[in-house]
Backbone atoms as SQL, in Angstrom:
CREATE TABLE atoms (id INTEGER PRIMARY KEY, chain TEXT, resi INTEGER, resn TEXT, atom TEXT, x REAL, y REAL, z REAL);
INSERT INTO atoms VALUES
  (1, 'A', 1, 'MET', 'N', 3.299, -7.769, 14.124),
  (2, 'A', 1, 'MET', 'CA', 2.950, -8.547, 12.951),
  (3, 'A', 1, 'MET', 'C', 1.703, -7.933, 12.317),
  (4, 'A', 2, 'ALA', 'N', 1.745, -7.752, 11.024),
  (5, 'A', 2, 'ALA', 'CA', 0.614, -7.190, 10.303),
  (6, 'A', 2, 'ALA', 'C', -0.457, -8.253, 10.116),
  (7, 'A', 3, 'SER', 'N', -1.677, -7.814, 10.238),
  (8, 'A', 3, 'SER', 'CA', -2.782, -8.756, 10.059),
  (9, 'A', 3, 'SER', 'C', -3.092, -8.902, 8.568),
  (10, 'A', 4, 'GLN', 'N', -3.781, -9.964, 8.259),
  (11, 'A', 4, 'GLN', 'CA', -4.194, -10.160, 6.868),
  (12, 'A', 4, 'GLN', 'C', -5.137, -9.040, 6.445),
  (13, 'A', 5, 'LEU', 'N', -5.921, -8.528, 7.395),
  (14, 'A', 5, 'LEU', 'CA', -6.828, -7.424, 7.094),
  (15, 'A', 5, 'LEU', 'C', -6.040, -6.177, 6.684),
  (16, 'A', 6, 'GLU', 'N', -4.957, -5.876, 7.394),
  (17, 'A', 6, 'GLU', 'CA', -4.140, -4.707, 7.048),
  (18, 'A', 6, 'GLU', 'C', -3.529, -4.867, 5.663),
  (19, 'A', 7, 'LEU', 'N', -3.011, -6.035, 5.375),
  (20, 'A', 7, 'LEU', 'CA', -2.390, -6.266, 4.071),
  (21, 'A', 7, 'LEU', 'C', -3.417, -6.200, 2.951),
  (22, 'A', 8, 'SER', 'N', -4.588, -6.755, 3.187),
  (23, 'A', 8, 'SER', 'CA', -5.663, -6.684, 2.191),
  (24, 'A', 8, 'SER', 'C', -6.123, -5.247, 2.000),
  (25, 'A', 9, 'SER', 'N', -6.140, -4.484, 3.092),
  (26, 'A', 9, 'SER', 'CA', -6.523, -3.075, 3.011),
  (27, 'A', 9, 'SER', 'C', -5.510, -2.281, 2.200),
  (28, 'A', 10, 'ARG', 'N', -4.244, -2.593, 2.363),
  (29, 'A', 10, 'ARG', 'CA', -3.216, -1.931, 1.563),
  (30, 'A', 10, 'ARG', 'C', -3.408, -2.256, 0.086),
  (31, 'A', 11, 'ALA', 'N', -3.759, -3.498, -0.221),
  (32, 'A', 11, 'ALA', 'CA', -4.014, -3.879, -1.616),
  (33, 'A', 11, 'ALA', 'C', -5.193, -3.081, -2.168),
  (34, 'A', 12, 'ALA', 'N', -6.238, -2.938, -1.366),
  (35, 'A', 12, 'ALA', 'CA', -7.410, -2.182, -1.805),
  (36, 'A', 12, 'ALA', 'C', -7.059, -0.710, -2.025),
  (37, 'A', 13, 'LEU', 'N', -6.256, -0.149, -1.141),
  (38, 'A', 13, 'LEU', 'CA', -5.839, 1.240, -1.301),
  (39, 'A', 13, 'LEU', 'C', -5.022, 1.414, -2.581),
  (40, 'A', 14, 'CYS', 'N', -4.155, 0.483, -2.859),
  (41, 'A', 14, 'CYS', 'CA', -3.362, 0.559, -4.094),
  (42, 'A', 14, 'CYS', 'C', -4.248, 0.483, -5.327),
  (43, 'A', 15, 'ARG', 'N', -5.302, -0.334, -5.273),
  (44, 'A', 15, 'ARG', 'CA', -6.233, -0.399, -6.406),
  (45, 'A', 15, 'ARG', 'C', -6.965, 0.934, -6.586),
  (46, 'A', 16, 'LEU', 'N', -7.319, 1.585, -5.472),
  (47, 'A', 16, 'LEU', 'CA', -7.942, 2.905, -5.559),
  (48, 'A', 16, 'LEU', 'C', -6.975, 3.930, -6.154),
  (49, 'A', 17, 'LEU', 'N', -5.729, 3.851, -5.736),
  (50, 'A', 17, 'LEU', 'CA', -4.727, 4.762, -6.286),
  (51, 'A', 17, 'LEU', 'C', -4.542, 4.536, -7.783),
  (52, 'A', 18, 'ALA', 'N', -4.655, 3.298, -8.211),
  (53, 'A', 18, 'ALA', 'CA', -4.542, 2.993, -9.638),
  (54, 'A', 18, 'ALA', 'C', -5.653, 3.690, -10.425),
  (55, 'A', 19, 'GLN', 'N', -6.837, 3.784, -9.834),
  (56, 'A', 19, 'GLN', 'CA', -7.952, 4.464, -10.488),
  (57, 'A', 19, 'GLN', 'C', -7.748, 5.976, -10.498),
  (58, 'A', 20, 'ARG', 'N', -7.198, 6.498, -9.418),
  (59, 'A', 20, 'ARG', 'CA', -7.054, 7.954, -9.278),
  (60, 'A', 20, 'ARG', 'C', -5.806, 8.510, -9.944),
  (61, 'A', 21, 'GLU', 'N', -4.826, 7.677, -10.184),
  (62, 'A', 21, 'GLU', 'CA', -3.575, 8.118, -10.799),
  (63, 'A', 21, 'GLU', 'C', -3.311, 7.299, -12.061),
  (64, 'A', 22, 'PRO', 'N', -4.007, 7.625, -13.152),
  (65, 'A', 22, 'PRO', 'CA', -3.895, 6.818, -14.371),
  (66, 'A', 22, 'PRO', 'C', -2.475, 6.717, -14.921),
  (67, 'A', 23, 'ASP', 'N', -1.650, 7.736, -14.697),
  (68, 'A', 23, 'ASP', 'CA', -0.272, 7.679, -15.200),
  (69, 'A', 23, 'ASP', 'C', 0.550, 6.617, -14.479),
  (70, 'A', 24, 'SER', 'N', 0.146, 6.272, -13.262),
  (71, 'A', 24, 'SER', 'CA', 0.878, 5.287, -12.459),
  (72, 'A', 24, 'SER', 'C', 0.050, 4.019, -12.234),
  (73, 'A', 25, 'LYS', 'N', -0.947, 3.819, -13.061),
  (74, 'A', 25, 'LYS', 'CA', -1.886, 2.708, -12.867),
  (75, 'A', 25, 'LYS', 'C', -1.188, 1.353, -12.788),
  (76, 'A', 26, 'ILE', 'N', -0.296, 1.088, -13.716),
  (77, 'A', 26, 'ILE', 'CA', 0.384, -0.215, -13.741),
  (78, 'A', 26, 'ILE', 'C', 1.188, -0.423, -12.459),
  (79, 'A', 27, 'TYR', 'N', 1.855, 0.630, -12.026),
  (80, 'A', 27, 'TYR', 'CA', 2.658, 0.543, -10.802),
  (81, 'A', 27, 'TYR', 'C', 1.782, 0.196, -9.594),
  (82, 'A', 28, 'TRP', 'N', 0.661, 0.927, -9.425),
  (83, 'A', 28, 'TRP', 'CA', -0.196, 0.697, -8.261),
  (84, 'A', 28, 'TRP', 'C', -0.878, -0.666, -8.319),
  (85, 'A', 29, 'LEU', 'N', -1.214, -1.132, -9.519),
  (86, 'A', 29, 'LEU', 'CA', -1.805, -2.464, -9.633),
  (87, 'A', 29, 'LEU', 'C', -0.783, -3.537, -9.262),
  (88, 'A', 30, 'ALA', 'N', 0.463, -3.323, -9.628),
  (89, 'A', 30, 'ALA', 'CA', 1.516, -4.272, -9.244),
  (90, 'A', 30, 'ALA', 'C', 1.703, -4.270, -7.729),
  (91, 'A', 31, 'GLU', 'N', 1.656, -3.093, -7.121),
  (92, 'A', 31, 'GLU', 'CA', 1.757, -3.000, -5.659),
  (93, 'A', 31, 'GLU', 'C', 0.571, -3.722, -5.006),
  (94, 'A', 32, 'ALA', 'N', -0.613, -3.546, -5.577),
  (95, 'A', 32, 'ALA', 'CA', -1.801, -4.213, -5.035),
  (96, 'A', 32, 'ALA', 'C', -1.642, -5.722, -5.081),
  (97, 'A', 33, 'GLU', 'N', -1.135, -6.232, -6.193),
  (98, 'A', 33, 'GLU', 'CA', -0.918, -7.673, -6.310),
  (99, 'A', 33, 'GLU', 'C', 0.093, -8.159, -5.285),
  (100, 'A', 34, 'ASN', 'N', 1.121, -7.373, -5.047),
  (101, 'A', 34, 'ASN', 'CA', 2.130, -7.741, -4.065),
  (102, 'A', 34, 'ASN', 'C', 1.515, -7.818, -2.659),
  (103, 'A', 35, 'TRP', 'N', 0.742, -6.802, -2.280),
  (104, 'A', 35, 'TRP', 'CA', 0.116, -6.827, -0.947),
  (105, 'A', 35, 'TRP', 'C', -0.887, -7.971, -0.833),
  (106, 'A', 36, 'LEU', 'N', -1.607, -8.245, -1.914),
  (107, 'A', 36, 'LEU', 'CA', -2.564, -9.346, -1.889),
  (108, 'A', 36, 'LEU', 'C', -1.841, -10.680, -1.704),
  (109, 'A', 37, 'ARG', 'N', -0.734, -10.833, -2.400),
  (110, 'A', 37, 'ARG', 'CA', 0.069, -12.062, -2.246),
  (111, 'A', 37, 'ARG', 'C', 0.555, -12.189, -0.808),
  (112, 'A', 38, 'LEU', 'N', 1.035, -11.108, -0.248),
  (113, 'A', 38, 'LEU', 'CA', 1.515, -11.146, 1.134),
  (114, 'A', 38, 'LEU', 'C', 0.387, -11.447, 2.119),
  (115, 'A', 39, 'SER', 'N', -0.825, -10.987, 1.814),
  (116, 'A', 39, 'SER', 'CA', -1.941, -11.221, 2.730),
  (117, 'A', 39, 'SER', 'C', -2.338, -12.692, 2.787),
  (118, 'A', 40, 'ARG', 'N', -1.920, -13.452, 1.781),
  (119, 'A', 40, 'ARG', 'CA', -2.285, -14.871, 1.729),
  (120, 'A', 40, 'ARG', 'C', -1.298, -15.771, 2.451),
  (121, 'A', 41, 'GLU', 'N', -0.178, -15.207, 2.896),
  (122, 'A', 41, 'GLU', 'CA', 0.809, -16.013, 3.608),
  (123, 'A', 41, 'GLU', 'C', 1.152, -15.341, 4.929),
  (124, 'A', 42, 'PRO', 'N', 1.402, -16.124, 5.951),
  (125, 'A', 42, 'PRO', 'CA', 1.749, -15.523, 7.243),
  (126, 'A', 42, 'PRO', 'C', 3.135, -14.880, 7.178),
  (127, 'A', 43, 'ILE', 'N', 3.191, -13.607, 7.570),
  (128, 'A', 43, 'ILE', 'CA', 4.480, -12.923, 7.580),
  (129, 'A', 43, 'ILE', 'C', 4.565, -12.035, 8.811),
  (130, 'A', 44, 'ASP', 'N', 5.762, -11.600, 9.108),
  (131, 'A', 44, 'ASP', 'CA', 5.991, -10.672, 10.201),
  (132, 'A', 44, 'ASP', 'C', 6.377, -9.336, 9.574),
  (133, 'A', 45, 'LEU', 'N', 5.397, -8.439, 9.443),
  (134, 'A', 45, 'LEU', 'CA', 5.620, -7.158, 8.801),
  (135, 'A', 45, 'LEU', 'C', 5.206, -6.055, 9.760),
  (136, 'A', 46, 'GLN', 'N', 6.136, -5.207, 10.109),
  (137, 'A', 46, 'GLN', 'CA', 5.817, -4.082, 10.960),
  (138, 'A', 46, 'GLN', 'C', 5.932, -2.816, 10.131),
  (139, 'A', 47, 'ARG', 'N', 5.115, -1.876, 10.456),
  (140, 'A', 47, 'ARG', 'CA', 5.177, -0.599, 9.754),
  (141, 'A', 47, 'ARG', 'C', 6.462, 0.096, 10.172),
  (142, 'A', 48, 'SER', 'N', 7.390, 0.181, 9.254),
  (143, 'A', 48, 'SER', 'CA', 8.718, 0.669, 9.584),
  (144, 'A', 48, 'SER', 'C', 8.943, 2.107, 9.159),
  (145, 'A', 49, 'GLY', 'N', 8.078, 2.638, 8.304),
  (146, 'A', 49, 'GLY', 'CA', 8.285, 3.988, 7.811),
  (147, 'A', 49, 'GLY', 'C', 9.435, 4.070, 6.823),
  (148, 'A', 50, 'ARG', 'N', 9.787, 2.950, 6.198),
  (149, 'A', 50, 'ARG', 'CA', 10.890, 2.935, 5.235),
  (150, 'A', 50, 'ARG', 'C', 10.610, 3.933, 4.121),
  (151, 'A', 51, 'GLN', 'N', 11.623, 4.670, 3.744),
  (152, 'A', 51, 'GLN', 'CA', 11.475, 5.699, 2.720),
  (153, 'A', 51, 'GLN', 'C', 11.230, 5.113, 1.333),
  (154, 'A', 52, 'ASP', 'N', 11.639, 3.869, 1.092),
  (155, 'A', 52, 'ASP', 'CA', 11.467, 3.290, -0.239),
  (156, 'A', 52, 'ASP', 'C', 10.131, 2.573, -0.413),
  (157, 'A', 53, 'ASP', 'N', 9.296, 2.545, 0.616),
  (158, 'A', 53, 'ASP', 'CA', 7.980, 1.914, 0.527),
  (159, 'A', 53, 'ASP', 'C', 7.000, 2.942, -0.033),
  (160, 'A', 54, 'PRO', 'N', 6.464, 2.743, -1.254),
  (161, 'A', 54, 'PRO', 'CA', 5.592, 3.744, -1.871),
  (162, 'A', 54, 'PRO', 'C', 4.326, 4.009, -1.068),
  (163, 'A', 55, 'LEU', 'N', 3.802, 3.002, -0.413),
  (164, 'A', 55, 'LEU', 'CA', 2.608, 3.229, 0.383),
  (165, 'A', 55, 'LEU', 'C', 2.932, 4.084, 1.600),
  (166, 'A', 56, 'GLU', 'N', 4.076, 3.850, 2.206),
  (167, 'A', 56, 'GLU', 'CA', 4.498, 4.685, 3.335),
  (168, 'A', 56, 'GLU', 'C', 4.688, 6.130, 2.872),
  (169, 'A', 57, 'GLN', 'N', 5.250, 6.332, 1.691),
  (170, 'A', 57, 'GLN', 'CA', 5.420, 7.677, 1.162),
  (171, 'A', 57, 'GLN', 'C', 4.062, 8.348, 0.977),
  (172, 'A', 58, 'PHE', 'N', 3.116, 7.600, 0.429),
  (173, 'A', 58, 'PHE', 'CA', 1.775, 8.138, 0.213),
  (174, 'A', 58, 'PHE', 'C', 1.114, 8.492, 1.540),
  (175, 'A', 59, 'LEU', 'N', 1.206, 7.595, 2.523),
  (176, 'A', 59, 'LEU', 'CA', 0.597, 7.857, 3.826),
  (177, 'A', 59, 'LEU', 'C', 1.237, 9.067, 4.497),
  (178, 'A', 60, 'THR', 'N', 2.523, 9.258, 4.317),
  (179, 'A', 60, 'THR', 'CA', 3.198, 10.427, 4.865),
  (180, 'A', 60, 'THR', 'C', 2.684, 11.694, 4.214),
  (181, 'A', 61, 'ARG', 'N', 2.478, 11.649, 2.898),
  (182, 'A', 61, 'ARG', 'CA', 1.934, 12.831, 2.201),
  (183, 'A', 61, 'ARG', 'C', 0.537, 13.151, 2.695),
  (184, 'A', 62, 'ILE', 'N', -0.281, 12.141, 2.943),
  (185, 'A', 62, 'ILE', 'CA', -1.635, 12.374, 3.436),
  (186, 'A', 62, 'ILE', 'C', -1.586, 12.988, 4.839),
  (187, 'A', 63, 'ASP', 'N', -0.723, 12.441, 5.690),
  (188, 'A', 63, 'ASP', 'CA', -0.616, 12.940, 7.050),
  (189, 'A', 63, 'ASP', 'C', -0.150, 14.387, 7.098),
  (190, 'A', 64, 'SER', 'N', 0.683, 14.795, 6.146),
  (191, 'A', 64, 'SER', 'CA', 1.247, 16.138, 6.183),
  (192, 'A', 64, 'SER', 'C', 0.468, 17.146, 5.352),
  (193, 'A', 65, 'SER', 'N', -0.561, 16.695, 4.610),
  (194, 'A', 65, 'SER', 'CA', -1.313, 17.624, 3.780),
  (195, 'A', 65, 'SER', 'C', -2.280, 18.438, 4.630),
  (196, 'A', 66, 'PRO', 'N', -2.476, 19.735, 4.269),
  (197, 'A', 66, 'PRO', 'CA', -3.397, 20.569, 5.046),
  (198, 'A', 66, 'PRO', 'C', -4.839, 20.100, 4.864),
  (199, 'A', 67, 'ALA', 'N', -5.608, 20.234, 5.896),
  (200, 'A', 67, 'ALA', 'CA', -7.007, 19.768, 5.856),
  (201, 'A', 67, 'ALA', 'C', -7.904, 20.716, 5.139);
């Protein structure tokens, strides 16, 4: 189960992405609102690595990028 802290952190990361990627700002702000909404209600969310989750895609790109 994901903690409220993890969900809030995902919302914060999406807000940062909105600042860094102006072409996708609206998309990332919508994602941030979604994670914030989820952080306010108890849910059972496990990190599944789903290919359609934009945050998972972003985290995969970060993990695979050269240092």
